[in-house]
Every structure is written in structure tokens, then in C-alpha cells.
C-alpha positions in Angstrom: 2.7 47.2 -70.4 1.2 44.2 -68.8 3.8 41.9 -70.4 6.6 44.3 -69.2 5.3 44.2 -65.6 5.2 40.4 -65.6 8.8 40.3 -66.8 9.9 42.6 -64.0 8.2 40.4 -61.4 10.1 37.4 -62.8 13.5 39.1 -63.0 13.4 40.9 -59.6 13.5 37.7 -57.3 16.4 36.3 -59.3 18.4 39.6 -59.0 17.7 39.6 -55.2 19.0 36.1 -54.8 22.2 36.9 -56.7 22.8 40.1 -54.6 22.1 38.1 -51.3 24.4 35.3 -52.4 27.2 37.8 -53.2 26.7 39.5 -49.8 26.8 36.1 -48.1 30.0 35.1 -49.8 31.6 38.5 -49.0 31.1 38.0 -45.2 34.0 36.3 -43.3 33.5 32.8 -42.1 32.6 32.4 -38.4 34.8 30.4 -36.1 32.8 27.3 -35.3 33.8 27.2 -31.6 34.4 30.8 -30.8 31.8 32.7 -32.8 28.1 32.7 -33.5 26.6 33.5 -36.9 23.7 35.9 -36.8 20.7 35.6 -39.1 22.0 38.6 -41.0 25.4 36.8 -41.5 27.4 38.7 -38.9 29.8 36.9 -36.6 29.8 37.7 -32.8 31.6 36.1 -29.9 29.7 33.1 -28.5 29.9 34.6 -25.0 27.6 37.4 -26.3 24.8 35.0 -27.2 21.8 35.1 -24.8 23.4 37.7 -22.6 20.4 40.0 -22.8 21.9 42.4 -25.4 21.1 42.3 -29.1 24.6 42.2 -30.5 23.5 40.9 -33.9 21.5 44.0 -34.7 18.5 41.8 -35.8 18.2 40.2 -32.3 18.9 36.7 -33.6 21.5 36.2 -30.8 18.8 36.5 -28.2 16.3 34.2 -29.9 15.6 30.7 -28.4 17.5 31.5 -25.2 15.0 29.9 -22.9 15.6 32.6 -20.2 11.9 32.5 -19.2 12.6 30.0 -16.5 13.5 32.9 -14.2 10.8 34.7 -12.4 10.0 38.3 -12.3 12.7 40.4 -10.6 15.5 37.9 -11.5 18.4 38.0 -13.9 19.0 35.0 -16.1 22.7 34.0 -16.1 24.3 32.3 -19.1 24.9 29.4 -16.7 21.1 29.1 -16.5 21.1 30.2 -12.9 18.7 32.9 -11.7 19.9 35.6 -9.4 18.2 38.7 -7.9 18.4 41.9 -9.9 19.9 43.5 -6.8 23.0 41.4 -7.3 23.8 42.8 -10.7 27.0 44.9 -10.9 28.0 44.4 -7.3 31.5 43.4 -8.3 30.8 39.8 -7.2 30.5 36.9 -9.7 27.1 35.7 -8.4 26.3 33.8 -11.6 29.5 31.8 -11.6 30.2 32.7 -15.2 30.6 36.5 -14.8 27.5 37.2 -16.9 26.0 39.3 -14.1 29.0 41.6 -14.2 29.5 41.7 -18.0 27.2 44.7 -18.5 28.9 46.8 -15.9 32.3 47.6 -17.5 31.4 51.1 -18.7 29.4 52.2 -15.7 30.2 53.2 -12.2 29.5 50.8 -9.3 25.9 50.0 -8.8 24.8 51.0 -12.3 24.0 48.6 -15.2 24.8 49.4 -18.8 22.1 49.2 -21.5 24.8 48.6 -24.1 28.2 49.7 -25.2 27.0 53.1 -26.5 23.9 53.5 -24.3 23.2 54.9 -20.9 23.8 53.5 -17.5 20.8 52.7 -15.2 20.3 52.2 -11.5 19.4 48.6 -10.7 16.0 49.6 -9.4 15.0 50.8 -12.9 15.3 47.3 -14.4 12.0 45.5 -15.0 10.0 48.4 -13.6 7.5 48.4 -16.5 9.1 51.3 -18.2 11.7 51.1 -21.0 14.7 53.2 -20.1 17.2 51.6 -22.6 16.9 52.7 -26.3 16.3 49.1 -27.4 14.1 48.3 -24.5 16.6 45.7 -23.0 15.8 46.6 -19.4 12.2 45.4 -19.9 12.8 42.3 -22.1 11.5 38.9 -21.0 15.0 37.5 -21.4 16.1 39.8 -18.6 13.0 40.1 -16.4 11.5 36.7 -16.8 7.8 36.4 -16.3 5.4 35.7 -13.5 4.5 32.0 -13.5 0.7 31.6 -13.7 -1.0 29.8 -11.0 -3.3 26.9 -11.8 -6.8 27.7 -13.0 -8.2 26.1 -9.8 -6.5 28.8 -7.7 -8.7 29.9 -4.7 -10.0 33.4 -4.1 -7.2 35.9 -3.9 -6.4 37.7 -0.7 -7.1 41.3 0.0 -3.6 42.2 -0.9 -3.7 40.5 -4.3 -5.4 41.3 -7.6 -7.6 38.6 -9.2 -6.7 38.2 -12.9 -9.3 37.3 -15.5 -7.7 33.9 -16.0 -8.0 33.0 -12.2 -4.4 33.7 -11.1 -3.5 36.1 -8.3 -0.8 38.8 -8.5 0.4 41.5 -6.2 -1.7 44.7 -6.2 1.4 46.7 -6.9 1.7 45.1 -10.3 -1.8 46.3 -11.3 -1.6 49.1 -13.9 2.3 49.3 -13.8 2.6 49.3 -17.6 3.5 45.6 -18.0 1.3 42.5 -18.3 1.6 40.3 -15.2 -1.6 38.4 -15.8 -1.3 36.1 -18.7 -4.5 37.6 -20.2 -3.4 41.2 -19.5 -6.4 41.9 -17.3 -4.1 43.7 -14.8 -3.7 46.5 -17.3 -7.4 47.0 -18.1 -9.5 49.9 -16.9 -6.4 51.7 -15.4 -8.1 55.1 -15.6 -10.5 54.3 -12.8 -9.9 55.1 -9.1 -8.8 51.7 -7.7 -9.2 53.0 -4.2 -13.0 53.0 -4.6 -13.0 49.2 -4.7 -12.2 47.5 -1.5 -9.9 50.5 -0.6 -7.5 49.1 -3.3 -6.7 46.2 -0.9 -4.9 48.6 1.4 -5.2 48.0 5.1 -5.0 51.8 6.0 -4.7 54.6 3.4 -5.1 54.3 -0.3 -3.9 57.0 -2.7 -5.0 57.0 -6.3 -2.4 57.7 -8.9 -2.6 58.7 -12.6 -1.3 55.2 -13.3 -2.4 52.8 -10.5 -2.5 53.6 -6.8 -0.4 53.5 -3.7 -0.9 52.3 -0.1 0.3 54.4 2.7 0.8 53.7 6.5 0.8 55.8 9.6 4.2 57.0 10.9 4.6 54.2 13.4 3.9 51.5 10.9 5.4 50.1 7.7 4.0 48.7 4.5 4.3 45.0 3.9 3.2 42.9 0.9 2.4 46.3 -0.9 -0.9 46.8 0.9 -0.8 45.8 4.6 0.5 48.0 7.4 2.1 46.7 10.6 3.8 48.1 13.6 7.6 48.6 13.2 9.9 46.6 15.5 13.0 48.7 15.4 15.2 45.7 16.6 14.0 43.6 13.7 13.9 46.5 11.3 17.6 47.2 11.9 18.3 43.5 12.2 21.8 43.8 13.6 21.6 41.7 16.8 22.0 37.9 16.7 19.7 37.4 19.7 18.6 39.9 22.5 18.0 43.4 21.5 17.0 46.5 23.4 15.9 49.7 21.5 16.2 52.9 23.4 16.5 56.6 22.2 17.0 55.6 18.6 19.8 53.1 19.2 19.9 49.4 19.8 21.9 47.4 22.3 22.7 43.7 21.6 23.2 40.9 24.1 23.3 37.0 24.1 21.4 34.3 26.1 23.2 32.6 28.9 24.1 29.6 26.8 26.0 31.8 24.4 28.9 34.2 24.7 29.4 37.4 22.6 32.4 37.8 20.4 34.0 41.1 21.5 35.1 42.0 18.0 32.1 41.0 15.8 29.3 41.1 18.4 28.2 37.6 17.3 26.6 35.2 19.7 28.5 31.9 19.8 27.2 28.8 21.5 29.0 27.5 24.6 30.0 23.9 25.0 31.0 21.3 22.4 31.3 21.9 18.7 28.1 21.8 16.8 27.5 19.1 14.1 25.4 19.5 10.9 23.8 16.2 9.9 22.4 15.8 6.4 20.8 13.1 4.2 21.6 12.3 0.6 21.3 9.4 -1.8 24.6 8.2 -0.6 23.3 7.9 3.0 23.7 10.2 6.0 26.7 12.3 6.7 27.9 15.0 9.2 30.2 17.9 9.3 31.4 20.2 12.0 30.8 23.9 12.1 32.3 25.8 10.3 32.9 22.9 8.0 36.5 21.8 8.5 35.6 18.1 9.0 33.2 15.8 7.2 32.4 12.0 7.4 29.6 9.5 6.8 27.5 8.2 9.6 27.5 4.5 8.9 27.5 2.2 5.9 23.9 1.0 6.0 21.9 4.1 6.9 19.1 5.1 4.5 19.1 7.7 1.8 17.6 11.2 1.2 14.7 12.5 3.2 13.7 14.7 6.1 15.7 14.4 9.4 15.3 15.6 13.0 17.3 15.3 16.2 17.1 14.9 20.0 20.3 16.6 21.2 20.1 15.4 24.8 20.9 11.8 23.9 22.3 12.4 20.3 19.5 10.5 18.6 18.5 11.1 15.0 15.1 10.5 13.4 14.6 10.4 9.7 12.4 9.1 6.9 13.3 8.0 3.4 11.6 9.6 0.4 8.5 7.8 -0.9 8.6 5.5 2.1 6.1 5.2 5.0 8.7 4.4 7.7 10.4 6.5 10.4 13.8 5.3 11.7 16.0 6.3 14.6 19.7 5.9 15.2 22.0 6.9 18.1 25.2 8.6 17.0 26.8 7.5 20.3 26.7 3.8 19.2 29.6 2.3 17.2 28.7 1.3 14.6 25.4 3.2 14.1 22.4 0.9 13.5 19.1 2.0 12.2 16.0 1.0 14.3 12.5 1.1 12.7 10.5 3.4 15.0 7.1 3.8 13.3 5.2 2.7 10.2 3.0 5.6 9.1 0.3 6.4 6.6 1.8 7.9 3.5 5.4 9.1 3.0 6.9 11.6 5.3 7.7 15.1 4.0 8.8 16.8 7.2 10.0 15.9 10.8 10.3 17.8 14.0 11.2 16.7 17.6 9.5 18.1 20.7 12.4 17.7 23.2 10.3 18.7 26.2 7.4 16.3 25.9 9.4 13.7 24.0 7.1 13.7 20.9 7.7 13.4 17.2 5.7 15.4 14.7 5.6 14.7 11.0 3.7 15.7 7.8 2.6 13.6 4.9 1.7 14.9 1.5 -0.1 11.8 0.4 -2.5 11.6 3.4 -2.6 15.4 3.7 -2.1 15.2 7.4 0.0 16.3 10.3 0.7 13.5 12.9 2.2 13.0 16.3 3.8 10.1 18.1 5.8 9.2 21.1 9.6 9.1 20.7 9.6 5.5 21.9 7.3 4.5 19.1 4.6 3.1 21.4 1.8 5.3 20.2 0.9 7.6 17.2 -2.1 9.4 15.8 -3.1 12.0 13.2 -3.4 15.4 14.7 -4.6 17.6 11.7 -6.1 16.3 8.5 -7.4 17.8 5.2 -4.2 19.7 4.5 -3.1 20.5 0.9 0.3 18.9 0.4 1.9 19.7 3.8 5.6 19.9 3.2 7.4 21.0 6.4 7.0 21.3 10.1 8.7 22.9 13.1 7.9 22.9 16.9 8.7 25.1 19.9 7.6 23.2 23.0 8.7 26.0 25.3 6.1 28.3 23.8 3.6 25.4 23.1 3.6 26.2 19.3 3.5 24.1 16.2 4.3 25.4 12.7 3.7 23.8 9.3 3.8 24.7 5.6 1.6 23.7 2.7 2.7 23.9 -0.9 -0.6 22.9 -2.7 -2.9 25.1 -4.7 -3.0 27.6 -1.9 0.5 27.7 -0.4 0.7 29.0 3.2 2.3 28.7 6.6 0.2 28.1 9.7 0.7 27.7 13.4 -1.3 26.0 16.2 -1.0 24.8 19.7 0.7 21.4 20.3 -2.6 19.6 20.4 -3.6 21.0 17.0 -6.1 23.6 18.3 -6.1 27.4 17.7 -5.0 27.2 14.0 -3.8 30.6 12.8 -2.4 31.5 9.3 0.9 33.3 9.3 1.9 33.6 5.6 -0.6 33.5 2.8 0.8 35.8 0.2 4.0 36.0 -1.9 4.6 32.3 -1.1 4.7 29.6 -3.8 6.5 26.4 -2.7 7.8 26.3 0.9 9.8 23.1 1.4 11.5 23.6 4.8 11.0 25.4 8.1 13.4 26.3 10.9 13.2 28.2 14.1 15.5 30.9 15.5 14.5 30.1 19.1 16.6 32.9 20.8 14.9 35.6 18.6 11.5 33.9 18.3 11.6 33.9 14.5 10.4 31.4 11.9 12.5 30.9 8.7 11.3 29.1 5.6 12.8 28.4 2.2 10.7 28.7 -1.0 11.8 26.6 -4.0 9.8 28.6 -6.6 10.7 32.0 -5.2 14.3 30.9 -4.7 14.5 32.7 -1.4 14.8 32.3 2.4 12.5 34.5 4.4 11.5 35.0 8.0 8.7 36.3 10.2 8.1 36.5 14.0 5.8 34.1 15.7 2.8 36.5 15.2 3.4 36.6 11.4 4.9 40.1 11.4 8.3 41.6 10.7 8.6 39.7 7.4 11.9 39.9 5.6 13.6 38.1 2.7 17.1 37.4 3.9 18.6 35.3 1.1 17.4 35.4 -2.5 18.5 34.0 -5.9 22.2 33.9 -5.2 22.9 31.0 -7.6 22.6 28.4 -4.9 18.9 28.4 -4.3 17.6 26.8 -7.5 16.5 23.6 -5.8 16.8 24.0 -2.0 15.4 21.3 0.3 16.6 21.4 4.0 17.0 24.5 6.2 18.4 25.2 9.7 19.3 28.3 11.7 22.2 28.4 14.1 24.0 31.4 15.7 24.3 34.1 13.0 23.7 31.9 9.9 21.1 30.0 7.9 22.2 26.6 6.4 20.5 24.9 3.6 20.9 22.0 1.1 20.8 22.6 -2.7 20.3 19.9 -5.3 21.3 21.6 -8.5 24.7 22.6 -7.2 24.8 19.4 -5.0 26.0 21.4 -2.1 25.5 22.5 1.6 25.6 26.3 1.9 25.3 29.0 4.5 24.8 32.7 4.6 24.2 35.5 7.1 20.7 35.1 8.6 20.2 38.9 8.7 21.0 39.8 5.1 22.2 36.8 3.1 25.8 38.0 2.9 28.9 36.0 3.6 27.7 33.2 1.3 29.8 30.0 1.9 29.6 26.7 0.1 30.6 24.2 2.9 30.2 20.9 1.0 30.0 20.1 -2.7 29.7 17.0 -5.0 26.8 15.6 -2.9 24.3 13.4 -4.6 20.7 14.6 -4.1 21.2 16.3 -0.7 18.0 16.6 1.2 17.2 17.1 4.9 19.6 19.0 7.3 19.6 19.3 11.1 22.1 20.8 13.5 22.9 19.0 16.7 23.7 21.2 19.8 22.2 21.3 23.2 21.6 25.1 23.0 19.1 24.6 20.2 16.9 22.5 22.6 17.1 24.3 25.9 15.4 23.1 29.1 12.6 25.1 30.5 9.0 25.0 31.8 6.7 23.2 29.5 4.0 25.0 27.5 2.0 21.8 28.0 0.2 21.9 24.7 -1.1 25.5 24.9 0.7 28.8 24.5 1.0 30.7 27.8 0.0 27.7 30.0 3.2 26.9 31.7 3.7 23.8 33.8 5.9 24.4 36.8 6.5 20.7 37.4 5.6 18.0 34.9 3.4 17.8 31.8 1.8 14.5 30.9 0.7 13.7 27.4 -2.2 11.3 26.5 -2.3 10.4 22.8 -5.0 7.8 23.2 -7.8 10.1 24.2 -10.3 11.6 21.7 -7.8 14.4 21.1 -4.3 14.5 22.4 -4.4 15.8 26.0 -1.6 17.8 27.7 -2.1 18.1 31.5 0.1 19.5 34.2 0.9 17.2 37.2 1.7 18.7 40.6 4.2 16.8 42.8 1.5 16.7 45.6 -1.8 16.2 43.8 -5.1 16.6 45.7 -6.4 13.1 46.3 -9.9 11.9 46.8 -10.8 9.1 49.3 -10.2 6.3 46.9 -6.9 7.8 45.7 -5.7 8.3 49.3 -5.4 4.5 49.6 -4.4 3.6 46.0 -1.9 6.3 45.0 0.6 6.0 48.0 0.6 2.2 47.5 1.4 2.6 43.8 4.1 5.1 44.6 6.0 2.9 47.0 9.5 1.6 46.2 10.2 -2.1 46.1 12.2 -2.1 49.4 9.5 -0.2 51.3 6.8 -2.4 50.0 8.8 -5.5 51.1 9.2 -4.1 54.6 5.5 -3.4 55.0 4.6 -6.8 53.6 7.0 -8.4 56.2 5.3 -6.4 59.0 1.9 -7.5 57.8 3.0 -11.2 57.8 4.5 -10.8 61.3 1.4 -9.2 62.7 -0.7 -11.9 61.1 1.4 -14.7 62.7 1.2 -12.9 66.0 -2.6 -12.7 65.9 -2.8 -16.4 64.9 -0.5 -17.3 67.9 -2.7 -15.2 70.3 -5.8 -16.9 68.9 -4.3 -20.4 69.4 -3.2 -19.5 73.0 -6.6 -18.2 73.9 -8.3 -21.2 72.4 -6.0 -23.5 74.4 -6.8 -21.8 77.7 -10.5 -22.0 77.0 -10.0 -25.7 76.1 -8.4 -26.3 79.5 -11.3 -24.7 81.4 -13.9 -26.7 79.5 -11.8 -29.9 80.0 -11.9 -29.4 83.9 -15.6 -28.9 83.8 -16.0 -32.1 81.7 -13.9 -34.0 84.2 -16.3 -33.0 87.0 -19.2 -34.1 85.0 -17.5 -37.5 84.5 -17.1 -37.8 88.3 -20.8 -37.1 88.8 -21.7 -39.5 86.1 -19.8 -42.3 87.9 -22.1 -41.8 91.0 -25.0 -43.1 88.8 -27.2 -40.4 90.3 -30.4 -40.5 88.2 -31.0 -36.7 88.6 -27.7 -35.7 87.1 -27.8 -38.3 84.3 -31.1 -37.1 83.2 -30.0 -33.5 82.8 -28.6 -32.9 79.4 -25.4 -30.9 79.3 -26.1 -27.4 78.2 -29.8 -28.1 78.3 -32.5 -25.8 79.7 -31.9 -27.1 83.3 -28.2 -26.7 83.5 -28.6 -23.6 85.6 -29.9 -25.9 88.4 -26.7 -28.0 88.6 -25.2 -26.1 91.5 -28.4 -26.4 93.5 -28.5 -30.2 92.9 -24.9 -30.7 94.0 -25.5 -28.7 97.1 -28.5 -30.8 98.0 -26.6 -34.0 97.5 -23.9 -32.8 99.9 -26.4 -31.9 102.6 -28.1 -35.3 102.2 -24.8 -37.1 102.7 -24.3 -35.4 106.0 
């Protein structure tokens, strides 16, 4: 029996190999260019490879697809772009290769198919932690991506985040949702406990425990943000239909535009008055400009530097920019022909962000190497570091009318902060759900701050108090490597390196995506030049709410930058009463006063000479009398010294001589 068993063990593998070989030869040959051979020998169309569906049966067509570059909540296109799951099956080719619409053929609009013979799902059931498709496709890593772990050196998580066992921070809403979001799975441990008993679950108001996880709730007049924090609802920003001014009354909103804009009667959009706006951008080919809405394009001069951040002073059409990895800031006037670059400042470290304060004529910039935010005069005569110790500051924006300064950091603890123009009163605005902010831009008419996040592949906005947060553009195939950002009228404009393009989309909801320019080499900073973006107004003079009615003077050479209001008629002390009017005189007035002083001096000298001459004549007559007496050889008069102690007796002596002569 033992020998028979051994013989069976030897013969069985040989028979299996023969059967497998026969099966292999019986399968048709796959077309090399049009088909893909599965591990089980089947042939499928190449377009079906790595499309998120297991067409081979054994799943070999979805192996080694590398879709994990997309983050959670994104769909991985075959073109290797990442788009939001909300863009699936919207009848628009957002991927550029049609892969986001390939699974929608057998479903009604807005639904996604699990497969050719499977059910159709609403988009909000994709990647929700629960498998709804029979083969689990709606929760696969190829479709849903994964949350990129933060470095082990991540700081303490915020109240709205869960601290994983490996040190990373994730959203509290991902805790106990049925899927591992922490790399060590600690977010799915101890899910039977009442999370609301610990720090109120991270909720700012009400925490409600659930059989699986928990939920945060807000009062009626508030809304939930970042899954755990409640804030008051601004109905104008909640509905987000007005380009600029908005009035909310009786459940409806009324829109209006600022004086420098006019409203389009058909669309309700606010359009800038005056000359046509110009969008200036930098790339490795130099600097270029295009008009809005992009019908004209040209370069700005043959010898201007390459990619880097750029800012503008619209009042005199001057550009300021810095090359990447260089510690120099240049300026150029677009009114000059040809345009010539002028070295303005040599700074410490390379420049990562630039912003112009058009009211106080200051230039602000950030440097990742030095970890600082600095300020300098637009004429380049003075500069200084304003804030130090920052973690990779990457972008900056300024609103001098409000006296506010904004900057972003993309280091180990990404955030966006604000401060007064002198660097005081620092306040964090965004600390959660932010990974790599690279550009900031202000919507001054609405008092909103926009930023673009490279890792999140999104453009978001908040108000100047850090509330009313909203993601307006996300993962549309043209946000894989964004760099520059600017807001104008009803659109956001940005540069994108992967697609080598300049794009724009609706600033309210990200719709109306337009690719304005393509085939650019390494596009970087963008800035839009128009006077309405830098309106005149009373100066904030360094501090929010402290408005100067006349003039604000900046002193960068003091211990800290000092902003002080100057009145046209300052109160003077006794010393200033003499000095300040003299310093304020014009050249012609000063010449007239100097001539008057010289004339009076000459007159006084003349009067002095005349008086001296008259006195000289009187004394000469007296001397003549003395000489006549001297000729008489009278011993009494000769013995009396002139001006001596007995001079007072001269009259008596002369009288006596006259009497004697009689």
C-alpha cells in the first residue's frame, strides 16, 4: 500500500501538467496590442485593465495597477489622474480617457455600476466602509485609494482628530467606520465603547454615541464643520450665489456689486470696470501674460527670469518676482519697452511666496529655508524679518485695508495663520484637513481667503475669521500639481504642472472648468493685474480696526516695524514749533525769507555805520577844541589827562580863564 501511494504521488503532478498544458493550448491567442492575457489564460480588452473591475475572474487584471497614489475619496483614472468620487457618472469626461464614465452605461444618471451583471449604487455609497457590490469593488484600494500616513514626528492631534497608535492623525469621523484608516488599524479598536465619554468625542457641542462609532450634532442655527466643530451659519456663504455683496432677508438673498464693478443683467455676475485684466504667470520659459478670458497671449520680454512666485503693484504696472532656489527679488515695469529686470533685494534663503501691500508700499515674502516671513520697502531701501521659527512657510497674502497678513505652512504641522501687518496678534485659521498648501489668494470684495492644497488636490476658502469653510474645486484632473492661485470676479485661476496648463473654474462650486493655456513648461506663480483688485481706501496702519484718516508712516528700522498715523496738522512742542515749519518750507519760500534776512542784515549794518559816523563827528569836534586849548600852553589844561578823574572840571576851568582875560 505504501508503494502504491508513492506511485500515485509521482504520477499526479505529471497528469496535472499535461491537463494544464492542454488547456493552455486550447485557449485562443491574445492580440498583443489590443488584449491582455489573464493569469488563468483568458483574454480581455486592454482598456479593461486596471479599471477597478475584476474582468479576469481571478483579479489578475487589477494587480500591480499602482492606483494607491490617489487619496481616500478619489477615483483613480486609467490616465493616472485622480478625481473626486462625486465626479463619477456625471456625463462629463473628467478623467480625459473616459474611465470615470465607463462604469455608468447600465445605470441611470448619478449611479455607478458594480459590474455588468451587478447592482447600481449611488456615488455616496462608494468607499463608505461597507461593501455594497458582490465582489467588494466599491471598497477596494484600487478605487478608494488610502489615507497617506503622516510622519512619525507628527505633533499632537487637534480636538477634531483621532490620534492613531502609529502617531498619525485622522478625522474623528473615520473612527470605527469599518475600514482601517490608521496604518496600524488602531482606529477600529475598542469600537464598542462610548466614544462620547472621552473628550466629548472631540465634538464642540453635542456628541451622540452610535452602535458603530458616534456622531456630532449642532444646534439649529449652527452647522457641523470638520466632522466635529459647530459654527454659526452665514446664509449668504451657505447658498454661495453672489459674486460680491449679499443681503439675506426673509429666507432669500439679494446680490449686488461694489462701485468698481457692474452687474451682468443676464447672469448676475460682477464684472470689473475699466481696462481689460491681465493674468501674468512665470514658467521655465520666462514670464508671460494673457488677457481675460484668454483670447490673447504673449511673453513679457526675452531676458526675464524663470519659474517662481510673482506679485504686482497695479497702480504703476510693476511686477515683483523671485526665481526658484534663488535669494533674489526682482522688479520690472510692464510699461517699459523693452522690459528690463532690476534687482530689488537680496534676501536670506529662497523665496516661496510674495505679496504686495499697495497702501503702505511694502513687499512681504516667505522663505522655507530660513523659516521666516519678511517685509521690505518697495524701493528696496530697507528690509527685515518679521516672523521667524515657521515650519516651511510656503505662501503669503495681504489685505492692507483691513490691516491683515495671511500665510501658510506646509511642514510637519500644516496650517494657515493670520496676523496684523506688524506680525502681532497671530491667530490660526486652518489647522485640520490641510496637508500641503502652496498658494493663497484673497477675494477682497467678499472678505474670503482661498488656498490650493497640492496633496488634497483641492481649492478651498474660508472667511477672515476662519469660518464658512468650503471646498470649491477638487480633483478635476487639473489639480495634480498646482502651484499659483488668484481670484478675480467669479473665477479662481491656477497653474498646474502635470498638465502644463493655466486653468480656471467657478469660485463658488468649481464648475465651468476651462483650460486657458497649455503646453507651458513648469508653470509656477500667477498674478492678475487690475486696479479693482487693489482699491484705494483708509489705511489699516498695521492693526485691524485702527484706520488712519490721513497718512500712515512705516518705520522698519525700529525694534519692531512701527505703523503710525500722521495728522496733517500735528500737535507740536516748543522745539518743533521752530524746526518743523522750516523743514516744511518750499524752496522758493525759503529763498524769499533768506533774501529778506540778508536785506535786514545789510540795513542794520548800514544804520550801525551811520550812527558810528555821527558819533565820530561829535568826538572829532571835541578833540578840535582840545587842540585849541593845547596851543595856549596853559599848564592847568595840559596837566589834566583827557577822560581822567578831573575832566568834569574842564568847564569851570575854561570859565575862569575867560573871566581872567576880561
